[in-house]
N, C-alpha and C positions, 0 to 999 in steps of 0.2 A: 562361546554365550558368558556373561559373569552370573552367577548365581547370588540370586539377592536374599533369599527366604528359602528355608529348607524346614516345614513343620507336616505333625501328620496327617493336614487337611490339606496342605498342599505343595511345592515347588517352583518357584518362581524363580525364572532367568531375562538375564537382560542381552538380548543379541547385539552385535557389536552394529546394527544399523539403528538402534536405541529401540528399539520396537519392544514390550516385553509380553514374554510369553510365561503362562502359568497352567498346569495341569495341577489338576483335584483328586485328591487322595482319600481316605480312610475312609469314613461312617457316611451313607450318604452323600457321594460323591458326586454320580448322575445327577439325583433333584439337585444338589447346588451347582454344578454346572450349568446348567439347562436353566434356572433363577438365575444367574449371572448375566448367561446369552440376552434373553427376556428382557432382563431390564437394560441393559446396555444399548438395546436394540428399540426400546421406549423411550431414552431419551438422546438417541439419536431422531431419534422422531419427532419427539420436542425440541430439539436442539438447542438442549443442554450445554453448553461449551465448555464446562471446568470438572468433565469426567471423562473420563478416557473412549477414546471410537474404537469399538468393535471391528478387529479387520480378517478375522480369522476364526476356524469354531470346526475341530474337530468333535465327532462323537466317538469315536473307536478309542481315540488316547486319551480321550474330556481334557483335551489344553486348547485353549483361547489364545489367540493374539493380539493385541491390542496397541495402540500409540502409547506414548510413555506421557506422564502427564505431571515431572520431575521429580524431586528428590524429596525424600520420608521430610516431616517438620521436626525438631525437637523437641519446638515450646512454643505455646503458644497460648491466649489467658482462656478459661473456661465462656466466658463471653463470646470471644468471634469463634470458638466450635461449635458454639449451638446457632449460633450468625448464619455457620455455612452450613450444617444441618437442615438448619431452616429453609434456607434459599435455595435446598435440593427440593423442596417438598412442594412448592411451586413449578415442579414439575413434573409432581403428581409421584414423586418415590419418596419411600420411608427407609429410612438404612437406621438396620436394627442394630450397628454395630457402630453406634455415633461419636467415636472415642478419635482423640489424638492418630495411635498410628493408620488409621486410614485418610489423613489430610499428606498432600503434598504439595511444593511449593513448584510452579514451573516459571522459570525463569525469564521466557521467551515472550511471554506480556505482561511477568509480574501479577499471576495469578493466582488464587489458591485454590488445589483441583481436591475433590475426593475420589476415593479410589474401594476399591475391593467389596463389589454388591450380590456375593451369594447368599447372604444375609438381610435383605432387603423385600419389598414390596410394593408393586406399585397399587397403587392409593385408591378407591373406586372414585373419589370426591378430592376435589385440588381445590386447594384452604386459598380464603378470598387473598389476593394482591393486590396492590396498586397500579403493579404492571399490568397494560391491557392486555387482551389474546381477542383472538380472532376464534370463527365460529368451529371449528374446531377443535379449543382448547391448548392450542399451541400460544407461546407467548410472542406477541406481537412488540414488532423492532421492525421499524420503516425501512431501514437499509435491508432487515434478510427477506423483506419481504419482497425489494430490488433485487434481490438477489435469486429468484425465482423468476424472475426474467430476463428471458435473451436480450440480446437488440444486434440489429446488424450496424457495425461502424465503417464509414469511410474518411479516408485522409488522406491528406497530402501534405509534401514534405519539401523543404530546397535551402540548402545551406550557400553564402557566398560570400568572400574573402574580400570583400571591398574595394574602392577605388584607390588605396593609400599601401595598404598589406600586403606582400607577397607569398604572409600566411596564413591558415586558416584554425586559427585554435577554436573555432565553437564544433561542438560534437553534436549531432542527435541520432535517438534510438528508434526505430518499430517494432516491436519483435511479438510473439505468438507462443505462449507456454499453453502445453497442452500435457496430456498421461505420459507422452513420447518424448519431451523433454522442451527448449525451445525454438524458434524459428525466426529468423530475420525477416523482417517485410519490408517491400523497397520504397521507393520514394512516395508511391501512389498506391491505392488499395483498396480492396473493402474485402474487413471478414465478418464472420457473426460470434457473439463471444458466447454460445453455448458452444460453440466448437473448443474453445479456450479459452485465456485472461488475456488480454490484450495488452501492452505497457507503451506510451511513449515518453522520450526524455530527451531533453537539452541539454545542453553542460558549454560552461564559456569556459575555457582555458586559460592560465594565467600563468606570468613568469619572464623569468632570465631565458635567451637565448629560443631555444624550442620546446622548452619545457611546459609552455603552454600549450602545445599541439599532445604531448604526453599526457599532461593534469586530463584535459578534457576526453579522453583514452581511456585513461585507468575509472575515470566516472564511471562511463558506458557501461565496461568489460564485466566490472565489479556487480551492476542490476543483473546480472541475465545470469548469473551464479545463483541467486536467492529465488527465483520464479518458478525452479521444478518442485523443490520441497514446500514452499506456500500455495501452488497448486494443488494438494493433497490434501491442503485441509477443507473441513465442512465451512458453510457460511460462517456462522455464528462464530466458529473461533477466528477466521480469518479478518472478520469483522472487528473481534474484540481484541487480537493482536495483531492487525497490519502496523496502529502506531508503534506499537514499542519495536516491531523488524523494519520498520524504515528507516526508524531511529539508527536501529542498531547498523542497519547497509552503511546510511550515513556516517555512523563512527568508524565504519574498517576501510570504509573509503579514503578518512580524513589519517586516519593511522598508515596510508598506504602511500599517498601523499608526503605525509612527513617526514616516513622512513627513506622515500627521495630524496627528499628533500636537501639533504645535508651533501649531496653531491655539486660539487662548484658553479656544472651546470643546468643545474634545480633548483639554485638557491631560489624563495620564495614563488615555488612550483604550486600553484594551487587551482580552484577549479570554483565556480557557482554550477547551481544543479536544481533543475525543476522537470520531476516526473510526476505523471499519472497512470495512474495502474485499474484497469477498467475492468472487473470483476461481475459478469452480466447483467445489469442494469447499474454498478456502483463503481463511479470513479471516487479512487484514492488517491490520495495526491501528498508529496512531499518536498519540501525546497526550502533552498539556502543561497542569498547572495542577493545579484538582481536580473538574472533567467527569471520571468514571469508567466503566469498561468492565469487565462485570462476565459470567461462564460460567457458564451450568449443566449441565454434562454429562450428557447421558445415561447414564442407572444401566446395567448390562447385565444383560443376562434372568438369569442365574445368583446375581448378586449382592439380599443381602436389605435390601442400604443405601439409603437414599433418596436422592434429587437433592440435590448440596451445593452451594452459593453461593461462586463463586472471585470474590475481586478480580484481573483481570489485568493495572490500571493500577497505579501510583503516583501516590499523589495527592502533587505535588512542595508540601507543607509542613513544617514544622519538625515540627508535632503528625502528620503522617506519618508523618515518617520514629522520630519517638520508638513508634510502632504497626510499626514496620514491624518496628522491633527488639526490638519484645518490652518497651521501658523501660514504657507505657501499657496497657491495656485499651481496649475499645470506647465501654465508659463515660467513662472518661477520657477521651478523646480528644472524644467525644462535648461535653461540657462544658468544654473547653481555651479560655479566653482568648486563645488566638492559632491558633484552630483554620482561620478562612479567610484567615490571613496568607500570601499565593503564595510562595515563593523561585524557581518557573518561572513564566510566562506567554508572549504573543504581546502583543509591546508594551509601553506600561504603564510604561515607563524601562526594562526590561530590554536590558542589552548583550547578551548573549549568549542563543541561545533553543537547545536540547540535548531535543527529543520522544524522551521514551518509543517505541521500535518495536520490532515481533516480528510474529510470524506463526505458525499452526499450524492443523493439519486440522478443517475442521468436520464434522460427522456428522451424521448423523440422528438427531433428538430431544436435539441440542443447542439451548439458548436461549442468546441472549443480551442484553444490556441497557446502552444508553448511558445517561447520566443529569448530570443537572448535581447540584449541592450541594443546590439547595434539595429535589429527592428525600432526601434524605442527612438532611438536618438535621430532617427530618419521621420517618422512617420507621428502626427499627433494620435492621442484616442477614437476621435471623429474619423480619420481616415482609417485605423487598423478594424472599426465596424464599419464603413464605406466599404472597402475591396474587399471585406468578406462576404459581405451580404448582400452588395447591389452595384458592382465593379459596372466600370463601361464599357460600352459595344464591342469596344478597340482591345479591351482586355477580357472579356467574358472567355474567348476559348484557355485563357490559361486557369491554371490549377487557382485555387486560392492562395497558395503559399508560395507560389511563382507570385503571384501581384503582390504579395507584404513584400516581399524581399529584393523583387528588382524596384521596387516604387523606393522604399527605402535607399538599396543603392544608388539610386537617382537623386532624393532628395541631399543625403547625405555622403555615405559610402566611407565614412573614418572608420569606419569597424566592421569589421566582420557579423555577417547578420544569417540567423538560422530563423525560420517560424516551421511548427507543423502546425497541423485544422485539421478539427479532427471533427466529424459533422453524426449524429447519431441518428437512425433512419425510424 
């Protein structure tokens, strides 16, 4: 382990796994040990995301093990320092060593954090704040509240090469991540998000020879490396850091595709990618290219309106921009000569990666559709909705994904077609 600090009061070492080991020494060591443990447990209960997470504590050796909150900050303005420690008080803790030496920077999500709580106290009353709280005094965040509720999800997936291509450059992924690692799921199934996080993704590869297939595979494979580490985060930290984590994932895929793209057989190798990561009742998503994520929200019981198909992601094409800005309609977009010209993608000679990311609460009855552009080429938006929610009797025995893909191939079939349909129970 790397020794980061050695004073009369404590020795701090960083393990090879990144965890921080702190042993209390000197006067009042036991009292300071007990106080830091008590404060860190309080802050975790309050779901404070910018402090270490207490992982272990040994009363015999007076050693605690915490998560890593990044590197110490060398320079920071007095106003910012005051703001950070003031923010901590809204979680009911007064840090009595409120100086720069106890501030770190966590690069995973670009967040300043506060460490070393041996000299701190839990406040009897919490200062008033504009942030709303629930009855227990915990800071209320709609997504954090959603993280407290597990749901059942049911899914179906299918991919088809189409009528004119001999190879399929589309790839899809369905996995469950828990404390034991990542488990690949089948084309159909159901799972509880109380057992682990569930992730679905669709990628559409592109490039010379068969490099499009490789590009799609690389995009999917990289995703599984991120999940086990992310699964260990607490709810608030996960919510705060997921945008940066997902953007970092897309960047790593982009770099790998660029690295392999120098090979003559992999010229212009690239991929689009749309993924949804479901943690309890939170759906976090990231997207680049012209694969799509749709949401069909469950209708309210007292509503006369039927289900509505909403496109969550934006097509990263010039034609997609024209339609978003109201300059053309769905019919004009479908037959536009430049509809397949991408303005953003992973690899494929693009210099920068700027994926669309976001999150929303997934409620019982909601449905999600992830699909490649081959499905869109064959089916209008109203057909997507009808095939998912009200299929004909001769198609009712098929899974929702089968209905979409086979219908798209029948109507067009010029491109590979892939779909995943997820329903929250």
